[in-house]
C-alpha positions as CSV (number, residue, x, y, z in Angstrom):
1,X,67.2,-28.7,71.3
2,X,68.4,-27.2,74.8
3,X,65.9,-24.2,75.4
4,X,67.7,-23.2,78.5
5,X,70.9,-22.8,76.6
6,X,69.0,-21.1,73.8
7,X,67.0,-18.6,76.4
8,X,70.4,-17.9,77.5
9,X,72.1,-17.1,74.5
10,X,69.5,-14.7,73.6
11,X,70.2,-12.8,76.7
12,X,73.9,-12.8,75.8
13,X,73.1,-11.7,72.5
14,X,71.5,-8.8,73.8
15,X,67.9,-9.5,74.9
16,X,66.7,-7.9,78.2
17,X,67.8,-10.5,80.9
18,X,65.4,-8.7,83.5
19,X,62.5,-8.8,81.1
20,X,63.1,-12.6,80.9
21,X,63.3,-13.1,84.3
22,X,59.9,-11.7,84.9
23,X,58.2,-13.5,81.8
24,X,59.9,-16.5,83.6
25,X,58.5,-16.2,87.0
26,X,55.0,-15.3,85.5
27,X,54.9,-18.6,83.4
28,X,56.1,-20.5,86.6
29,X,53.7,-21.9,89.2
30,X,54.2,-20.7,93.2
31,X,55.7,-23.9,94.1
32,X,58.2,-24.0,91.0
33,X,59.5,-20.4,91.9
34,X,59.6,-21.9,95.5
35,X,61.6,-24.6,94.6
36,X,64.0,-22.7,92.6
37,X,64.6,-20.4,95.1
38,X,64.9,-22.9,97.6
39,X,67.2,-25.2,95.5
40,X,69.5,-22.0,94.8
41,X,70.0,-21.0,98.4
42,X,68.1,-17.8,97.9
43,X,67.0,-16.3,101.3
44,X,63.7,-17.2,102.6
45,X,60.4,-14.6,102.8
46,X,61.7,-12.7,106.1
47,X,64.9,-13.2,106.0
48,X,65.5,-9.6,104.8
49,X,65.5,-6.7,107.4
50,X,62.7,-5.1,105.1
51,X,59.2,-5.1,106.2
52,X,57.2,-8.1,104.8
53,X,53.4,-8.0,105.1
54,X,51.8,-11.4,105.8
55,X,49.5,-11.3,102.7
56,X,52.7,-11.0,100.7
57,X,53.6,-14.7,100.9
58,X,50.3,-15.9,102.5
59,X,50.1,-18.5,99.2
60,X,53.5,-20.1,99.8
61,X,53.5,-23.1,101.5
62,X,55.1,-23.3,104.9
63,X,58.4,-25.3,104.0
64,X,59.8,-22.5,102.8
């Protein structure tokens, strides 16, 4: 069974996608999240104009 497609079909069928995203991020390790963001070309921490405190990302390795 392809669990990724199953999870997507749950969202397509009306499950709250934002809640599923939150659960996925809570389940994943910091390295998994960093790799997912990097692999999908999401902006690196600090690329936004918002004020970001150094403590917010102190556990993320420097390669990202």
